[in-house]
ZAMARGU-4260 file (C-alpha; in steps of 0.2 Angstrom, whole numbers, plus 5000, padded with zeros to 4 digits):
<rodrens>
0) 5000/5000/5000 | 5008/5017/4994 | 5009/5032/5005 | 5001/5048/4997 | 5018/5055/4991
5) 5022/5039/4984 | 5006/5037/4974 | 5006/5055/4968 | 5024/5053/4962 | 5019/5037/4952
10) 5004/5046/4945 | 5013/5062/4940 | 5028/5053/4933 | 5030/5056/4915 | 5015/5066/4912
15) 5018/5077/4897 | 5008/5093/4893 | 4995/5091/4879 | 4997/5099/4862 | 4998/5118/4862
20) 4983/5129/4855 | 4981/5147/4853 | 4967/5155/4862 | 4961/5173/4865 | 4967/5181/4881
25) 4949/5179/4889 | 4950/5160/4887 | 4967/5159/4894 | 4963/5164/4911 | 4968/5151/4924
30) 4978/5140/4912 | 4997/5138/4910 | 5007/5146/4896 | 5013/5134/4883 | 5027/5145/4878
35) 5035/5162/4884 | 5022/5176/4881 | 5031/5193/4878 | 5025/5211/4876 | 5021/5215/4857
40) 5024/5234/4860 | 5034/5246/4871 | 5024/5252/4886 | 5020/5266/4886 | 5019/5265/4867
45) 5024/5284/4866 | 5028/5298/4877 | 5012/5303/4885 | 5006/5315/4898 | 5003/5309/4916
50) 4993/5325/4921 | 4980/5336/4914 | 4988/5352/4910 | 4999/5360/4896 | 5013/5352/4885
55) 5028/5364/4886 | 5046/5365/4881 | 5054/5365/4898 | 5067/5378/4893 | 5053/5391/4889
60) 5045/5390/4907 | 5049/5403/4920 | 5038/5409/4935 | 5026/5422/4929 | 5032/5422/4910
65) 5016/5419/4900 | 5016/5406/4885 | 5005/5408/4870 | 4992/5394/4869 | 4993/5382/4854
70) 4981/5368/4848 | 4976/5356/4861 | 4979/5337/4862 | 4966/5325/4869 | 4969/5306/4874
75) 4969/5296/4858 | 4974/5311/4847 | 4992/5314/4840 | 4997/5332/4836 | 5004/5334/4818
80) 5013/5349/4822 | 5029/5352/4832 | 5027/5364/4848 | 5034/5380/4843 | 5046/5390/4856
85) 5036/5401/4868 | 5020/5391/4866 | 5010/5378/4876 | 4997/5365/4871 | 4983/5360/4882
90) 4984/5341/4885 | 4974/5327/4893 | 4980/5314/4904 | 4986/5299/4893 | 4988/5310/4878
95) 5004/5309/4866 | 5016/5324/4869 | 5017/5334/4853 | 5034/5334/4845 | 5046/5347/4853
100) 5037/5346/4870 | 5047/5338/4884 | 5037/5342/4900 | 5020/5345/4907 | 5014/5360/4916
105) 5000/5354/4927 | 4984/5364/4927 | 4986/5368/4946 | 5002/5377/4943 | 4996/5387/4928
110) 4984/5402/4925 | 4976/5403/4908 | 4968/5419/4901 | 4967/5429/4885 | 4975/5415/4874
115) 4990/5413/4885 | 4995/5403/4900 | 5007/5408/4915 | 5016/5396/4924 | 5018/5398/4943
120) 5035/5390/4942 | 5047/5383/4930 | 5046/5365/4926 | 5061/5353/4923 | 5063/5341/4907
125) 5052/5325/4909 | 5041/5333/4923 | 5024/5322/4923 | 5030/5314/4907 | 5028/5294/4905
130) 5042/5290/4893 | 5040/5277/4879 | 5046/5260/4885 | 5049/5265/4903 | 5038/5251/4909
135) 5041/5237/4896 | 5050/5235/4880 | 5043/5225/4865 | 5049/5207/4868 | 5050/5208/4887
140) 5043/5191/4893 | 5028/5193/4904 | 5024/5174/4907 | 5036/5160/4906 | 5031/5143/4898
145) 5022/5133/4912 | 5017/5148/4923 | 5000/5151/4927 | 4990/5164/4917 | 4984/5174/4932
150) 4973/5190/4930 | 4988/5201/4934 | 4998/5193/4920 | 4984/5194/4907 | 4981/5212/4911
155) 4999/5216/4908 | 4999/5206/4892 | 4983/5215/4886 | 4991/5232/4889 | 5007/5226/4880
160) 4997/5223/4864 | 4994/5204/4865 | 4978/5197/4859 | 4980/5178/4860 | 4992/5166/4869
165) 4998/5148/4867 | 4991/5137/4880 | 4989/5118/4881 | 4973/5111/4876 | 4961/5106/4889
170) 4961/5087/4893 | 4946/5077/4889 | 4940/5067/4905 | 4929/5052/4901 | 4918/5048/4916
175) 4909/5032/4920 | 4899/5028/4936 | 4896/5009/4939 | 4882/5001/4950 | 4866/4993/4947
180) 4859/5000/4963 | 4861/5018/4958 | 4846/5030/4954 | 4847/5046/4944 | 4847/5063/4953
185) 4830/5067/4960 | 4822/5050/4955 | 4809/5043/4967 | 4816/5031/4980 | 4816/5013/4977
190) 4820/4998/4989 | 4838/4993/4989 | 4844/5007/4978 | 4853/5024/4982 | 4854/5040/4972
195) 4870/5043/4962 | 4880/5058/4966 | 4898/5054/4961 | 4895/5059/4943 | 4890/5076/4947
200) 4904/5078/4960 | 4918/5072/4948 | 4910/5083/4934 | 4911/5098/4944 | 4928/5096/4951
205) 4935/5091/4934 | 4928/5107/4925 | 4934/5117/4939 | 4952/5109/4936 | 4950/5114/4917
210) 4945/5098/4910 | 4932/5095/4896 | 4920/5081/4903 | 4913/5067/4893 | 4899/5060/4905
215) 4895/5042/4899 | 4882/5040/4913 | 4879/5025/4924 | 4884/5008/4919 | 4876/4993/4927
220) 4886/4979/4935 | 4887/4969/4919 | 4903/4962/4913 | 4900/4965/4894 | 4893/4983/4897
225) 4907/4987/4908 | 4921/4981/4896 | 4912/4991/4882 | 4911/5007/4892 | 4929/5006/4898
230) 4935/5003/4880 | 4926/5018/4874 | 4933/5029/4888 | 4950/5025/4884 | 4949/5035/4868
235) 4950/5051/4878 | 4965/5058/4889 | 4959/5053/4906 | 4947/5039/4911 | 4939/5040/4928
240) 4928/5026/4934 | 4918/5028/4950 | 4914/5012/4959 | 4918/4993/4955 | 4937/4993/4959
245) 4935/4981/4973 | 4936/4962/4971 | 4918/4956/4973 | 4909/4946/4961 | 4900/4961/4954
250) 4915/4972/4952 | 4920/4971/4934 | 4930/4987/4932 | 4947/4979/4936 | 4945/4964/4924
255) 4939/4977/4911 | 4955/4987/4913 | 4966/4972/4911 | 4956/4966/4896 | 4958/4983/4888
260) 4977/4983/4890 | 4978/4995/4905 | 4994/4993/4915 | 4991/4994/4933 | 5002/5006/4942
265) 4995/5006/4959 | 4980/5000/4969 | 4977/5005/4987 | 4984/5021/4995 | 4987/5024/5014
270) 4973/5036/5015 | 4956/5038/5023 | 4944/5039/5015 | 4950/5033/4998 | 4961/5017/5002
275) 4954/5007/4987 | 4959/5020/4974 | 4967/5012/4958 | 4978/5020/4945 | 4985/5014/4928
280) 4990/5019/4911 | 4988/5013/4893 | 4995/5019/4877 | 4981/5022/4864 | 4976/5031/4848
285) 4971/5048/4851 | 4953/5053/4849 | 4957/5063/4833 | 4963/5047/4826 | 4981/5052/4825
290) 4996/5047/4835 | 4998/5037/4851 | 4998/5044/4869 | 4996/5038/4886 | 4978/5038/4894
295) 4978/5040/4912 | 4966/5028/4921 | 4958/5031/4938 | 4947/5019/4948 | 4938/5029/4962
300) 4930/5020/4977 | 4911/5022/4976 | 4909/5032/4993 | 4906/5050/4989 | 4919/5056/5002
305) 4932/5044/4995 | 4929/5050/4978 | 4931/5068/4983 | 4947/5066/4992 | 4955/5055/4979
310) 4950/5067/4965 | 4957/5082/4974 | 4973/5074/4979 | 4977/5064/4964 | 4967/5068/4949
315) 4966/5086/4949 | 4986/5088/4950 | 4987/5076/4935 | 4974/5087/4925 | 4984/5102/4929
320) 5000/5094/4923 | 4992/5089/4907 | 4988/5108/4904 | 5006/5113/4906 | 5007/5117/4925
325) 5024/5111/4929 | 5023/5110/4948 | 5005/5105/4950 | 5001/5098/4967 | 4986/5096/4978
330) 4979/5113/4983 | 4982/5112/5002 | 4983/5127/5014 | 4989/5128/5032 | 4978/5131/5047
335) 4976/5124/5064 | 4964/5113/5074 | 4952/5120/5087 | 4950/5102/5095 | 4961/5087/5097
340) 4961/5075/5083 | 4971/5062/5074 | 4973/5049/5061 | 4963/5033/5060 | 4969/5015/5056
345) 4987/5020/5053 | 4982/5030/5037 | 4983/5049/5033 | 4965/5054/5037 | 4955/5067/5029
350) 4943/5074/5042 | 4927/5083/5037 | 4928/5100/5045 | 4921/5117/5047 | 4934/5129/5042
355) 4934/5148/5046 | 4947/5162/5050 | 4951/5164/5068 | 4953/5180/5077 | 4971/5182/5070
360) 4965/5178/5052 | 4973/5160/5053 | 4961/5147/5046 | 4954/5136/5060 | 4947/5118/5057
365) 4934/5110/5068 | 4931/5092/5063 | 4913/5087/5062 | 4907/5075/5076 | 4902/5061/5063
370) 4917/5055/5052 | 4918/5041/5039 | 4917/5038/5021 | 4899/5035/5021 | 4895/5051/5031
375) 4889/5062/5016 | 4878/5072/5029 | 4894/5077/5038 | 4901/5082/5021 | 4887/5094/5019
380) 4890/5102/5035 | 4909/5105/5031 | 4920/5117/5021 | 4933/5105/5017 | 4945/5093/5026
385) 4958/5094/5040 | 4972/5082/5037 | 4979/5071/5050 | 4995/5062/5043 | 4999/5044/5047
390) 5011/5042/5061 | 5007/5059/5068 | 4998/5052/5083 | 4986/5062/5092 | 4985/5081/5088
395) 4981/5094/5100 | 4970/5109/5098 | 4981/5123/5091 | 4992/5111/5081 | 4995/5116/5063
400) 4988/5105/5050 | 4986/5105/5031 | 4968/5109/5025 | 4959/5104/5009 | 4947/5118/5005
405) 4931/5113/4995 | 4922/5130/4993
</rodrens>
Protein backbone atom coordinates (compact mmCIF):
# COMPACT_ATOMS: atom_id res chain seq x y z
CA UNK A 1 0.00 0.00 0.00
CA UNK A 2 1.50 3.31 -1.12
CA UNK A 3 1.76 6.51 0.88
CA UNK A 4 0.11 9.60 -0.58
CA UNK A 5 3.47 11.01 -1.70
CA UNK A 6 4.51 7.72 -3.29
CA UNK A 7 1.19 7.36 -5.10
CA UNK A 8 1.21 10.96 -6.32
CA UNK A 9 4.77 10.60 -7.62
CA UNK A 10 3.80 7.48 -9.59
CA UNK A 11 0.75 9.22 -11.06
CA UNK A 12 2.54 12.41 -12.07
CA UNK A 13 5.66 10.66 -13.35
CA UNK A 14 6.10 11.18 -17.05
CA UNK A 15 2.96 13.25 -17.63
CA UNK A 16 3.67 15.47 -20.62
CA UNK A 17 1.59 18.55 -21.41
CA UNK A 18 -1.00 18.16 -24.14
CA UNK A 19 -0.70 19.83 -27.55
CA UNK A 20 -0.49 23.62 -27.67
CA UNK A 21 -3.34 25.70 -29.07
CA UNK A 22 -3.74 29.47 -29.44
CA UNK A 23 -6.67 31.10 -27.68
CA UNK A 24 -7.87 34.67 -27.03
CA UNK A 25 -6.72 36.17 -23.74
CA UNK A 26 -10.20 35.81 -22.26
CA UNK A 27 -10.01 32.02 -22.72
CA UNK A 28 -6.51 31.75 -21.26
CA UNK A 29 -7.36 32.78 -17.70
CA UNK A 30 -6.29 30.21 -15.15
CA UNK A 31 -4.44 28.08 -17.70
CA UNK A 32 -0.67 27.65 -18.10
CA UNK A 33 1.37 29.26 -20.86
CA UNK A 34 2.60 26.73 -23.44
CA UNK A 35 5.42 29.05 -24.48
CA UNK A 36 6.95 32.31 -23.28
CA UNK A 37 4.51 35.19 -23.76
CA UNK A 38 6.13 38.54 -24.49
CA UNK A 39 5.05 42.15 -24.89
CA UNK A 40 4.18 43.04 -28.48
CA UNK A 41 4.75 46.79 -28.07
CA UNK A 42 6.66 49.20 -25.86
CA UNK A 43 4.71 50.32 -22.82
CA UNK A 44 3.91 53.16 -22.85
CA UNK A 45 3.93 52.96 -26.65
CA UNK A 46 4.73 56.72 -26.92
CA UNK A 47 5.71 59.62 -24.65
CA UNK A 48 2.47 60.56 -22.89
CA UNK A 49 1.17 62.99 -20.32
CA UNK A 50 0.66 61.84 -16.74
CA UNK A 51 -1.45 64.92 -15.89
CA UNK A 52 -4.09 67.24 -17.26
CA UNK A 53 -2.31 70.48 -18.09
CA UNK A 54 -0.13 71.92 -20.82
CA UNK A 55 2.59 70.35 -22.96
CA UNK A 56 5.59 72.70 -22.90
CA UNK A 57 9.23 73.03 -23.79
CA UNK A 58 10.81 73.08 -20.31
CA UNK A 59 13.40 75.63 -21.39
CA UNK A 60 10.55 78.10 -22.11
CA UNK A 61 9.06 77.95 -18.61
CA UNK A 62 9.73 80.59 -15.97
CA UNK A 63 7.68 81.82 -13.04
CA UNK A 64 5.25 84.48 -14.22
CA UNK A 65 6.31 84.38 -17.90
CA UNK A 66 3.27 83.76 -20.12
CA UNK A 67 3.27 81.29 -23.02
CA UNK A 68 1.00 81.51 -26.06
CA UNK A 69 -1.61 78.75 -26.26
CA UNK A 70 -1.37 76.41 -29.26
CA UNK A 71 -3.77 73.67 -30.41
CA UNK A 72 -4.71 71.13 -27.72
CA UNK A 73 -4.19 67.33 -27.59
CA UNK A 74 -6.79 64.93 -26.16
CA UNK A 75 -6.24 61.29 -25.25
CA UNK A 76 -6.26 59.23 -28.45
CA UNK A 77 -5.13 62.14 -30.59
CA UNK A 78 -1.71 62.86 -32.09
CA UNK A 79 -0.52 66.38 -32.84
CA UNK A 80 0.70 66.76 -36.41
CA UNK A 81 2.65 69.94 -35.65
CA UNK A 82 5.72 70.44 -33.50
CA UNK A 83 5.35 72.68 -30.46
CA UNK A 84 6.92 76.04 -31.29
CA UNK A 85 9.16 77.98 -28.87
CA UNK A 86 7.19 80.17 -26.47
CA UNK A 87 3.98 78.13 -26.80
CA UNK A 88 2.04 75.63 -24.69
CA UNK A 89 -0.53 73.05 -25.85
CA UNK A 90 -3.45 72.03 -23.62
CA UNK A 91 -3.19 68.26 -23.04
CA UNK A 92 -5.23 65.54 -21.35
CA UNK A 93 -3.94 62.75 -19.10
CA UNK A 94 -2.73 59.89 -21.28
CA UNK A 95 -2.41 61.94 -24.47
CA UNK A 96 0.70 61.78 -26.66
CA UNK A 97 3.12 64.68 -26.26
CA UNK A 98 3.37 66.83 -29.40
CA UNK A 99 6.79 66.84 -31.08
CA UNK A 100 9.14 69.30 -29.39
CA UNK A 101 7.47 69.12 -25.95
CA UNK A 102 9.45 67.61 -23.10
CA UNK A 103 7.43 68.39 -19.97
CA UNK A 104 3.92 68.93 -18.62
CA UNK A 105 2.85 72.08 -16.80
CA UNK A 106 0.03 70.79 -14.62
CA UNK A 107 -3.20 72.74 -14.51
CA UNK A 108 -2.87 73.53 -10.79
CA UNK A 109 0.38 75.41 -11.43
CA UNK A 110 -0.86 77.48 -14.36
CA UNK A 111 -3.22 80.39 -14.96
CA UNK A 112 -4.83 80.67 -18.39
CA UNK A 113 -6.35 83.87 -19.73
CA UNK A 114 -6.58 85.71 -23.04
CA UNK A 115 -5.08 82.95 -25.13
CA UNK A 116 -2.03 82.67 -22.92
CA UNK A 117 -0.99 80.52 -19.94
CA UNK A 118 1.33 81.65 -17.16
CA UNK A 119 3.35 79.10 -15.14
CA UNK A 120 3.53 79.54 -11.37
CA UNK A 121 7.02 78.04 -11.56
CA UNK A 122 9.50 76.64 -14.05
CA UNK A 123 9.24 72.92 -14.83
CA UNK A 124 12.17 70.59 -15.45
CA UNK A 125 12.54 68.28 -18.48
CA UNK A 126 10.49 65.10 -18.12
CA UNK A 127 8.11 66.55 -15.51
CA UNK A 128 4.89 64.46 -15.51
CA UNK A 129 5.92 62.66 -18.71
CA UNK A 130 5.60 58.89 -19.04
CA UNK A 131 8.40 58.01 -21.42
CA UNK A 132 7.98 55.42 -24.15
CA UNK A 133 9.15 51.99 -22.99
CA UNK A 134 9.82 53.02 -19.37
CA UNK A 135 7.50 50.21 -18.19
CA UNK A 136 8.11 47.49 -20.82
CA UNK A 137 9.95 47.01 -24.08
CA UNK A 138 8.56 44.94 -26.92
CA UNK A 139 9.88 41.41 -26.44
CA UNK A 140 9.99 41.53 -22.64
CA UNK A 141 8.67 38.19 -21.35
CA UNK A 142 5.61 38.58 -19.13
CA UNK A 143 4.73 34.90 -18.63
CA UNK A 144 7.14 31.98 -18.86
CA UNK A 145 6.14 28.63 -20.31
CA UNK A 146 4.49 26.61 -17.56
CA UNK A 147 3.46 29.61 -15.48
CA UNK A 148 -0.17 30.17 -14.58
CA UNK A 149 -1.92 32.87 -16.61
CA UNK A 150 -3.29 34.86 -13.71
CA UNK A 151 -5.44 37.98 -14.01
CA UNK A 152 -2.44 40.28 -13.30
CA UNK A 153 -0.36 38.59 -16.03
CA UNK A 154 -3.23 38.73 -18.51
CA UNK A 155 -3.77 42.41 -17.71
CA UNK A 156 -0.10 43.15 -18.41
CA UNK A 157 -0.20 41.16 -21.66
CA UNK A 158 -3.36 42.92 -22.82
CA UNK A 159 -1.79 46.32 -22.12
CA UNK A 160 1.32 45.24 -24.02
CA UNK A 161 -0.61 44.56 -27.23
CA UNK A 162 -1.05 40.78 -26.94
CA UNK A 163 -4.40 39.43 -28.17
CA UNK A 164 -3.92 35.66 -27.98
CA UNK A 165 -1.67 33.15 -26.26
CA UNK A 166 -0.40 29.60 -26.69
CA UNK A 167 -1.81 27.29 -24.01
CA UNK A 168 -2.16 23.54 -23.77
CA UNK A 169 -5.49 22.15 -24.86
CA UNK A 170 -7.87 21.11 -22.15
CA UNK A 171 -7.78 17.39 -21.30
CA UNK A 172 -10.85 15.31 -22.13
CA UNK A 173 -11.96 13.41 -19.06
CA UNK A 174 -14.25 10.45 -19.75
CA UNK A 175 -16.43 9.65 -16.75
CA UNK A 176 -18.11 6.33 -15.98
CA UNK A 177 -20.15 5.57 -12.89
CA UNK A 178 -20.83 1.90 -12.18
CA UNK A 179 -23.51 0.28 -10.06
CA UNK A 180 -26.89 -1.36 -10.69
CA UNK A 181 -28.10 0.05 -7.37
CA UNK A 182 -27.80 3.67 -8.46
CA UNK A 183 -30.78 5.94 -9.08
CA UNK A 184 -30.63 9.11 -11.21
CA UNK A 185 -30.52 12.49 -9.50
CA UNK A 186 -33.93 13.36 -8.05
CA UNK A 187 -35.57 10.03 -8.99
CA UNK A 188 -38.24 8.61 -6.67
CA UNK A 189 -36.74 6.27 -4.05
CA UNK A 190 -36.79 2.54 -4.65
CA UNK A 191 -36.11 -0.33 -2.23
CA UNK A 192 -32.44 -1.37 -2.15
CA UNK A 193 -31.26 1.49 -4.35
CA UNK A 194 -29.45 4.77 -3.64
CA UNK A 195 -29.17 8.06 -5.50
CA UNK A 196 -26.04 8.53 -7.58
CA UNK A 197 -23.95 11.63 -6.72
CA UNK A 198 -20.37 10.85 -7.73
CA UNK A 199 -20.94 11.68 -11.38
CA UNK A 200 -22.10 15.19 -10.52
CA UNK A 201 -19.26 15.69 -8.06
CA UNK A 202 -16.50 14.47 -10.42
CA UNK A 203 -17.91 16.54 -13.29
CA UNK A 204 -17.92 19.71 -11.20
CA UNK A 205 -14.42 19.16 -9.85
CA UNK A 206 -13.05 18.21 -13.27
CA UNK A 207 -14.46 21.30 -14.95
CA UNK A 208 -13.09 23.43 -12.12
CA UNK A 209 -9.69 21.89 -12.87
CA UNK A 210 -10.00 22.90 -16.54
CA UNK A 211 -11.01 19.58 -18.10
CA UNK A 212 -13.66 18.92 -20.73
CA UNK A 213 -15.94 16.22 -19.37
CA UNK A 214 -17.46 13.40 -21.39
CA UNK A 215 -20.18 12.02 -19.10
CA UNK A 216 -20.99 8.47 -20.13
CA UNK A 217 -23.56 8.06 -17.35
CA UNK A 218 -24.19 5.02 -15.17
CA UNK A 219 -23.16 1.53 -16.26
CA UNK A 220 -24.90 -1.43 -14.64
CA UNK A 221 -22.89 -4.16 -12.92
CA UNK A 222 -22.68 -6.19 -16.11
CA UNK A 223 -19.43 -7.60 -17.43
CA UNK A 224 -19.96 -6.93 -21.14
CA UNK A 225 -21.42 -3.47 -20.60
CA UNK A 226 -18.51 -2.53 -18.33
CA UNK A 227 -15.92 -3.80 -20.82
CA UNK A 228 -17.52 -1.85 -23.67
CA UNK A 229 -17.78 1.34 -21.61
CA UNK A 230 -14.13 1.15 -20.49
CA UNK A 231 -12.95 0.51 -24.04
CA UNK A 232 -14.82 3.59 -25.28
CA UNK A 233 -13.48 5.72 -22.41
CA UNK A 234 -9.86 4.96 -23.27
CA UNK A 235 -10.15 7.05 -26.44
CA UNK A 236 -9.92 10.19 -24.30
CA UNK A 237 -7.02 11.60 -22.27
CA UNK A 238 -8.25 10.56 -18.85
CA UNK A 239 -10.69 7.83 -17.87
CA UNK A 240 -12.28 8.02 -14.42
CA UNK A 241 -14.45 5.14 -13.25
CA UNK A 242 -16.39 5.56 -10.02
CA UNK A 243 -17.12 2.32 -8.15
CA UNK A 244 -16.43 -1.31 -8.93
CA UNK A 245 -12.69 -1.34 -8.19
CA UNK A 246 -12.92 -3.87 -5.36
CA UNK A 247 -12.76 -7.65 -5.75
CA UNK A 248 -16.39 -8.70 -5.30
CA UNK A 249 -18.28 -10.92 -7.77
CA UNK A 250 -20.05 -7.87 -9.24
CA UNK A 251 -16.95 -5.70 -9.53
CA UNK A 252 -16.07 -5.83 -13.23
CA UNK A 253 -13.93 -2.69 -13.55
CA UNK A 254 -10.48 -4.14 -12.83
CA UNK A 255 -10.99 -7.11 -15.19
CA UNK A 256 -12.15 -4.63 -17.85
CA UNK A 257 -9.00 -2.56 -17.35
CA UNK A 258 -6.84 -5.66 -17.77
CA UNK A 259 -8.72 -6.85 -20.85
CA UNK A 260 -8.32 -3.41 -22.47
CA UNK A 261 -4.57 -3.36 -21.94
CA UNK A 262 -4.43 -0.91 -19.04
CA UNK A 263 -1.25 -1.42 -17.04
CA UNK A 264 -1.83 -1.25 -13.29
CA UNK A 265 0.50 1.21 -11.58
CA UNK A 266 -0.97 1.17 -8.10
CA UNK A 267 -3.94 -0.08 -6.13
CA UNK A 268 -4.63 1.03 -2.57
CA UNK A 269 -3.23 4.10 -0.90
CA UNK A 270 -2.57 4.78 2.80
CA UNK A 271 -5.38 7.31 2.94
CA UNK A 272 -8.75 7.50 4.67
CA UNK A 273 -11.19 7.76 3.05
CA UNK A 274 -10.03 6.50 -0.35
CA UNK A 275 -7.87 3.44 0.36
CA UNK A 276 -9.11 1.34 -2.66
CA UNK A 277 -8.12 3.94 -5.28
CA UNK A 278 -6.67 2.40 -8.48
CA UNK A 279 -4.46 3.98 -11.12
CA UNK A 280 -3.02 2.74 -14.39
CA UNK A 281 -1.92 3.78 -17.87
CA UNK A 282 -2.39 2.56 -21.38
CA UNK A 283 -1.01 3.73 -24.70
CA UNK A 284 -3.84 4.30 -27.11
CA UNK A 285 -4.80 6.12 -30.30
CA UNK A 286 -5.84 9.71 -29.73
CA UNK A 287 -9.48 10.71 -30.08
CA UNK A 288 -8.57 12.56 -33.29
CA UNK A 289 -7.33 9.27 -34.76
CA UNK A 290 -3.74 10.43 -35.12
CA UNK A 291 -0.76 9.54 -32.98
CA UNK A 292 -0.35 7.49 -29.82
CA UNK A 293 -0.38 8.74 -26.28
CA UNK A 294 -0.83 7.57 -22.72
CA UNK A 295 -4.33 7.55 -21.31
CA UNK A 296 -4.47 8.03 -17.55
CA UNK A 297 -6.93 5.69 -15.89
CA UNK A 298 -8.34 6.16 -12.39
CA UNK A 299 -10.64 3.86 -10.45
CA UNK A 300 -12.37 5.73 -7.63
CA UNK A 301 -14.08 4.13 -4.63
CA UNK A 302 -17.85 4.43 -4.72
CA UNK A 303 -18.30 6.34 -1.46
CA UNK A 304 -18.72 10.07 -2.17
CA UNK A 305 -16.17 11.26 0.41
CA UNK A 306 -13.58 8.80 -0.88
CA UNK A 307 -14.12 9.98 -4.44
CA UNK A 308 -13.83 13.65 -3.49
CA UNK A 309 -10.61 13.15 -1.54
CA UNK A 310 -8.99 11.00 -4.23
CA UNK A 311 -10.01 13.39 -6.99
CA UNK A 312 -8.58 16.45 -5.23
CA UNK A 313 -5.37 14.76 -4.12
CA UNK A 314 -4.54 12.70 -7.21
CA UNK A 315 -6.65 13.48 -10.29
CA UNK A 316 -6.74 17.28 -10.16
CA UNK A 317 -2.92 17.63 -10.08
CA UNK A 318 -2.71 15.24 -13.05
CA UNK A 319 -5.21 17.34 -15.01
CA UNK A 320 -3.23 20.48 -14.27
CA UNK A 321 0.03 18.81 -15.36
CA UNK A 322 -1.62 17.85 -18.66
CA UNK A 323 -2.43 21.54 -19.11
CA UNK A 324 1.21 22.50 -18.66
CA UNK A 325 1.35 23.49 -15.00
CA UNK A 326 4.86 22.29 -14.19
CA UNK A 327 4.63 21.96 -10.43
CA UNK A 328 0.98 21.06 -9.96
CA UNK A 329 0.29 19.54 -6.54
CA UNK A 330 -2.84 19.16 -4.39
CA UNK A 331 -4.22 22.57 -3.42
CA UNK A 332 -3.58 22.52 0.32
CA UNK A 333 -3.32 25.40 2.74
CA UNK A 334 -2.15 25.61 6.33
CA UNK A 335 -4.37 26.11 9.33
CA UNK A 336 -4.81 24.84 12.85
CA UNK A 337 -7.14 22.58 14.78
CA UNK A 338 -9.59 23.92 17.33
CA UNK A 339 -10.02 20.54 19.05
CA UNK A 340 -7.87 17.41 19.46
CA UNK A 341 -7.88 15.01 16.48
CA UNK A 342 -5.74 12.36 14.88
CA UNK A 343 -5.35 9.82 12.08
CA UNK A 344 -7.36 6.61 11.97
CA UNK A 345 -6.28 3.04 11.14
CA UNK A 346 -2.68 4.08 10.56
CA UNK A 347 -3.65 6.05 7.46
CA UNK A 348 -3.44 9.74 6.62
CA UNK A 349 -6.96 10.78 7.49
CA UNK A 350 -9.01 13.51 5.84
CA UNK A 351 -11.44 14.74 8.48
CA UNK A 352 -14.55 16.60 7.33
CA UNK A 353 -14.33 19.95 9.10
CA UNK A 354 -15.86 23.36 9.43
CA UNK A 355 -13.17 25.85 8.45
CA UNK A 356 -13.18 29.58 9.18
CA UNK A 357 -10.64 32.31 9.96
CA UNK A 358 -9.72 32.73 13.61
CA UNK A 359 -9.41 36.05 15.40
CA UNK A 360 -5.86 36.42 14.06
CA UNK A 361 -6.89 35.55 10.50
CA UNK A 362 -5.41 32.03 10.54
CA UNK A 363 -7.80 29.36 9.26
CA UNK A 364 -9.20 27.16 12.02
CA UNK A 365 -10.59 23.67 11.44
CA UNK A 366 -13.19 22.03 13.64
CA UNK A 367 -13.75 18.38 12.59
CA UNK A 368 -17.40 17.36 12.41
CA UNK A 369 -18.66 14.94 15.05
CA UNK A 370 -19.46 12.27 12.47
CA UNK A 371 -16.56 10.91 10.43
CA UNK A 372 -16.41 8.16 7.82
CA UNK A 373 -16.50 7.68 4.06
CA UNK A 374 -20.26 7.05 4.20
CA UNK A 375 -21.09 10.23 6.15
CA UNK A 376 -22.29 12.47 3.32
CA UNK A 377 -24.39 14.47 5.79
CA UNK A 378 -21.21 15.46 7.60
CA UNK A 379 -19.73 16.46 4.25
CA UNK A 380 -22.65 18.81 3.73
CA UNK A 381 -21.91 20.46 7.08
CA UNK A 382 -18.24 21.01 6.26
CA UNK A 383 -16.08 23.43 4.28
CA UNK A 384 -13.39 20.88 3.49
CA UNK A 385 -10.99 18.55 5.27
CA UNK A 386 -8.41 18.80 8.02
CA UNK A 387 -5.58 16.34 7.31
CA UNK A 388 -4.13 14.19 10.09
CA UNK A 389 -0.97 12.52 8.69
CA UNK A 390 -0.31 8.86 9.35
CA UNK A 391 2.22 8.42 12.12
CA UNK A 392 1.40 11.80 13.65
CA UNK A 393 -0.39 10.32 16.63
CA UNK A 394 -2.84 12.48 18.51
CA UNK A 395 -2.95 16.15 17.56
CA UNK A 396 -3.87 18.84 20.07
CA UNK A 397 -6.05 21.90 19.71
CA UNK A 398 -3.89 24.61 18.18
CA UNK A 399 -1.65 22.22 16.26
CA UNK A 400 -0.90 23.20 12.66
CA UNK A 401 -2.38 20.96 9.94
CA UNK A 402 -2.86 20.98 6.19
CA UNK A 403 -6.37 21.83 5.00
CA UNK A 404 -8.13 20.88 1.79
CA UNK A 405 -10.75 23.53 1.05
CA UNK A 406 -13.78 22.60 -1.06
CA UNK A 407 -15.56 25.95 -1.30
